[in-house]
C-alpha positions in Angstrom: 38.1 276.5 -19.5 37.1 273.9 -16.9 33.4 274.2 -16.0 32.1 272.4 -12.9 28.6 272.3 -14.3 29.7 270.3 -17.4 31.9 268.0 -15.4 29.1 267.3 -12.9 26.6 266.5 -15.8 29.0 264.1 -17.4 29.8 262.5 -14.0 26.1 262.0 -13.2 25.5 260.5 -16.7 28.4 258.0 -16.3 27.2 257.1 -12.8 23.7 256.3 -14.0 25.1 254.3 -16.9 27.1 252.2 -14.4 23.9 251.5 -12.3 21.9 250.6 -15.4 24.7 248.3 -16.8 24.9 244.9 -15.0 28.2 244.1 -16.7 29.9 247.0 -14.9 28.8 245.7 -11.5 29.8 242.1 -12.6 33.3 243.2 -13.6 33.8 245.5 -10.6 32.4 243.4 -7.8 31.7 239.7 -8.7 34.9 239.2 -10.8 37.3 240.5 -8.1 35.7 238.2 -5.5 36.1 235.2 -7.8 39.7 236.1 -8.6 40.6 236.8 -5.0 39.2 233.4 -3.8 40.8 231.6 -6.7 44.2 233.2 -6.0 43.8 232.7 -2.3 43.2 229.0 -2.5 44.5 227.9 -5.9 47.8 229.8 -6.2 50.3 228.6 -3.5 54.0 228.3 -3.4 53.8 226.1 -0.3 54.4 222.4 -1.0 52.7 220.1 1.5 51.9 216.4 1.6 54.4 215.7 -1.2 53.9 212.0 -2.1 57.1 210.1 -1.5 58.1 206.4 -1.2 60.3 205.6 1.8 62.3 202.4 1.4 63.4 200.7 4.7 65.9 198.1 3.6 66.3 196.6 7.1 64.1 197.3 10.1 65.8 198.5 13.2 65.1 200.7 16.2 66.6 203.8 14.5 65.4 203.2 10.9 61.8 202.8 12.2 62.2 205.9 14.3 63.5 207.8 11.3 60.5 206.5 9.3 58.1 207.8 11.9 59.8 211.2 11.6 58.8 211.3 7.9 55.3 210.2 8.7 54.8 212.9 11.3 56.0 215.6 8.9 53.3 217.7 7.2 55.6 218.0 4.2 55.3 214.4 3.1 52.6 211.8 2.3 54.6 208.7 2.9 54.3 205.2 1.3 56.5 202.6 2.8 58.3 199.6 1.1 61.3 197.3 1.5 62.6 197.5 -2.1 63.4 200.5 -4.2 62.2 198.8 -7.4 58.6 198.8 -5.9 58.5 202.6 -6.3 60.4 203.2 -9.5 57.4 202.7 -11.7 55.3 205.0 -9.5 58.1 207.6 -9.8 58.0 207.3 -13.6 54.2 207.6 -13.6 54.3 210.7 -11.3 52.2 209.2 -8.5 55.1 209.9 -6.2 57.7 212.6 -6.4 60.7 211.0 -4.8 62.1 207.8 -3.4 63.9 208.1 0.0 66.1 205.1 0.8 67.1 204.2 4.4 70.0 201.8 3.9 70.4 198.4 5.6 73.5 199.8 7.3 71.7 202.7 8.8 72.1 201.7 12.5 75.8 201.0 12.1 76.5 204.2 10.1 75.0 206.2 12.9 77.6 204.9 15.3 80.4 205.8 12.9 78.8 209.1 12.0 79.0 208.2 8.3 75.3 207.9 7.5 74.2 208.1 3.9 70.5 208.5 2.8 69.6 208.2 -0.9 67.0 210.6 -2.3 65.8 210.0 -5.8 63.6 213.0 -6.8 61.5 213.6 -9.9 63.5 216.2 -11.9 60.6 217.0 -14.2 59.2 219.2 -11.4 62.4 221.2 -10.3 60.6 223.2 -7.5 59.1 220.1 -5.9 62.5 218.2 -6.3 64.2 221.1 -4.5 61.5 221.1 -1.7 62.0 217.3 -1.3 65.7 217.8 -0.8 65.2 220.7 1.7 62.4 219.0 3.6 64.4 215.7 3.9 67.3 217.6 5.3 65.0 219.3 7.8 63.5 215.9 8.9 67.0 214.5 9.2 68.3 217.3 11.4 65.3 217.4 13.6 65.5 213.6 14.1 69.2 213.8 15.0 68.4 216.3 17.7 65.5 214.3 19.1 67.6 211.1 19.2 70.6 212.8 20.8 73.0 212.1 17.9 73.5 215.8 17.2 75.2 216.3 20.6 77.5 213.4 20.0 78.7 214.8 16.7 79.7 218.2 18.1 82.3 219.0 20.7 80.5 222.1 21.8 76.9 222.7 22.2 75.3 225.3 20.0 71.8 226.8 20.4 70.6 228.3 17.2 67.3 230.2 17.5 65.7 231.3 14.2 63.0 234.0 13.9 61.3 234.9 10.7 60.3 238.6 10.4 57.2 239.8 8.5 56.0 236.3 7.7 56.5 234.1 10.7 54.5 231.1 9.5 56.4 231.2 6.1 53.1 231.1 4.1 53.2 232.2 0.5 49.7 233.6 0.8 51.1 236.4 3.0 52.8 238.0 0.0 50.6 236.5 -2.9 47.3 237.9 -1.7 48.4 241.5 -1.3 49.9 241.2 -4.8 46.7 239.7 -6.1 44.9 242.9 -5.2 47.1 244.8 -7.6 46.4 242.3 -10.3 42.7 242.5 -9.7 42.7 246.3 -9.8 44.7 246.2 -13.1 42.0 244.0 -14.6 39.1 246.0 -13.3 40.6 249.4 -14.2 41.8 248.5 -17.6 39.1 246.2 -18.8 36.1 248.1 -17.3 37.2 251.4 -18.8 38.2 250.0 -22.1 34.9 248.1 -22.6 32.6 250.9 -21.5 34.2 253.7 -23.5 34.6 251.4 -26.6 30.9 250.7 -26.3 30.1 254.4 -26.5 32.3 254.7 -29.6 30.3 251.8 -31.2 27.0 253.4 -30.4 28.0 256.9 -31.5 27.4 258.5 -28.2 31.1 259.4 -27.7 31.0 261.5 -30.9 27.9 263.3 -29.5 29.7 264.1 -26.3 32.8 265.3 -28.0 30.8 267.6 -30.3 29.7 269.6 -27.2 31.8 272.5 -25.7 33.2 270.1 -23.1 37.0 270.4 -22.6 39.4 267.5 -22.7 40.0 267.7 -18.9 36.3 267.7 -18.2 35.9 264.7 -20.5 38.7 262.7 -18.9 37.7 263.4 -15.3 34.0 262.9 -16.0 34.5 259.6 -17.7 37.1 258.2 -15.3 35.9 259.4 -11.9 32.9 257.1 -11.6 35.0 254.1 -12.5 37.7 255.2 -10.1 35.1 255.2 -7.3 33.9 251.8 -8.4 37.4 250.4 -8.4 38.2 251.8 -5.0 35.1 250.1 -3.6 36.3 246.9 -5.2 39.7 247.4 -3.6 38.2 247.9 -0.2 36.2 244.6 -0.5 39.3 242.7 -1.5 41.4 244.2 1.4 38.7 243.3 3.9 38.4 239.7 2.6 42.2 239.4 2.7 42.4 240.6 6.3 39.4 238.9 7.8 38.8 235.8 5.7 42.4 234.8 4.8 43.8 236.4 8.0 46.6 238.3 6.2 48.3 240.7 8.6 47.9 244.4 8.0 50.7 246.4 9.6 50.5 249.7 7.7 48.2 252.6 7.6 44.8 252.7 5.9 45.5 256.2 4.6 48.6 255.1 2.8 46.9 252.1 1.3 44.1 254.3 0.0 46.5 256.9 -1.4 48.7 254.2 -3.1 45.6 252.5 -4.6 44.3 255.8 -5.9 47.6 256.6 -7.5 47.8 253.2 -9.1 44.4 253.5 -10.6 45.6 256.6 -12.5 47.7 254.6 -15.0 45.3 251.6 -14.9 42.2 253.6 -15.8 44.2 255.7 -18.2 45.5 252.7 -20.0 41.9 251.4 -20.5 40.8 254.8 -21.8 43.8 254.8 -24.2 42.9 251.3 -25.5 39.3 252.2 -26.1 40.3 255.5 -27.8 42.6 253.6 -30.2 40.4 250.5 -30.9 36.8 251.9 -30.6 35.6 248.3 -30.6 34.5 246.3 -27.6 36.0 243.0 -28.7 39.3 244.5 -29.7 39.4 246.6 -26.5 38.8 243.5 -24.3 41.6 241.6 -26.1 44.0 244.5 -25.9 43.2 245.1 -22.2 44.1 241.5 -21.4 47.3 241.5 -23.5 48.5 245.0 -22.6 47.2 245.3 -19.1 46.6 242.0 -17.3 49.3 239.7 -18.7 52.2 242.0 -18.1 51.0 242.7 -14.6 50.6 239.0 -13.9 53.9 237.8 -15.5 56.4 240.8 -15.3 55.5 242.5 -12.0 57.1 240.1 -9.6 53.8 238.8 -8.4 54.8 235.2 -8.9 58.1 235.2 -10.8 61.0 237.0 -9.2 62.2 239.9 -11.3 65.9 239.4 -10.4 65.7 235.9 -12.0 64.6 237.2 -15.3 67.0 238.1 -18.2 68.5 241.5 -17.9 66.6 243.0 -20.9 63.4 241.8 -19.4 64.2 243.3 -16.0 64.6 246.7 -17.7 61.2 246.2 -19.4 59.5 245.7 -16.1 60.1 249.3 -15.1 57.3 250.4 -17.4 54.8 248.0 -15.7 52.8 250.0 -13.1 51.9 246.8 -11.2 55.6 246.2 -10.3 55.6 249.3 -8.1 52.1 248.8 -6.6 52.7 245.2 -5.6 55.9 246.1 -3.7 54.0 248.9 -2.0 51.1 246.5 -1.0 53.4 243.8 0.3 55.3 246.4 2.3 52.1 248.0 3.8 50.6 244.6 4.7 53.7 242.7 6.0 56.2 245.4 7.1 54.3 248.6 7.7 54.8 252.1 6.6 58.4 251.9 5.5 58.7 255.1 3.5 62.2 254.3 2.1 60.5 251.5 0.2 57.1 253.1 -0.5 57.9 256.6 -1.7 60.2 255.6 -4.6 57.5 253.2 -5.9 54.8 255.8 -5.6 56.9 258.3 -7.5 57.4 255.8 -10.3 53.6 255.2 -10.4 53.1 258.9 -10.7 55.5 259.2 -13.6 54.0 256.2 -15.5 50.4 257.6 -14.9 51.4 261.1 -16.1 52.9 259.7 -19.3 49.8 257.7 -20.1 47.5 260.7 -19.5 49.7 263.0 -21.7 49.4 260.5 -24.5 45.6 260.3 -24.0 45.3 264.1 -24.1 47.3 264.3 -27.3 45.2 261.7 -29.0 41.9 263.0 -27.8 42.7 266.5 -28.9 43.1 265.4 -32.5 39.6 263.9 -32.4 38.1 267.2 -31.1 39.7 269.3 -33.8 
């Protein structure tokens, strides 16, 4: 039978242990700050200042104007030459990522509307090569409009106005940083719980606790609640830094954010407790927490790699990764707002995964108490 007195005693004991253990504060506070700043500044899908060589085979009014368009673009870091061979060695060494050739017939081709521009991109970096092609097309189209050639090539004028919803500046940090909060909570919840509980198994204090009349539910709640509170404090710090330091928009409700985070910590903390129960060794628990908790959350959650681009069997596997659902919830709350058609199915999936993990823990722990 659940007793408040026993649960309170275990909760106070765990809270004092956290305060006396510097490693717990390090994992829960310092490590998240380091990871958030690293992910905020180091991980970016935006390509800027791509080094390219622009070959102007013959100088003319239009070729020099087009060259200036490349120089004014934030997407390119331009080196200028008159011969393509001057840049071929640099392209092979990787000091530049593409060679853009403006032909000698550029001015004449403009008049006949048959202009051809050669782009030689470094295919060893497929993403950057794709960016070079897209950015070059953007510079070309903008230059045509500025010089008035776009009007000559169309019989009717067309005014296309593009607006980007949810991420107006098209910055990858807008969806990466909310996702990084889920990755950080995964690492904190799984690693912290796995290490601390495994340490008690090594010292023999866990057996002493389990030999008392304490019930399984009292043990689980008493062990996990202090670390749940610690993880929620860490989440709050990360959210505040994302909003006020990195200036990520927050369009949802704080209540929904707190509720979703609390629900996500249920499988995260439970997984850490399950790992420590099975391993009972700090080193093994730390390795298992990284392999079972952190790596799947980082690679298979859609945080960086799009799930729809993965093989079909791997897409099915991602359904058991709790971070997949939490990242989608965070990105929706931050960028779109409280869209319950998106949020509620993901929260329900989190609840199912967390319940399965806790049922497994209860089954395993009961055997140790017999």
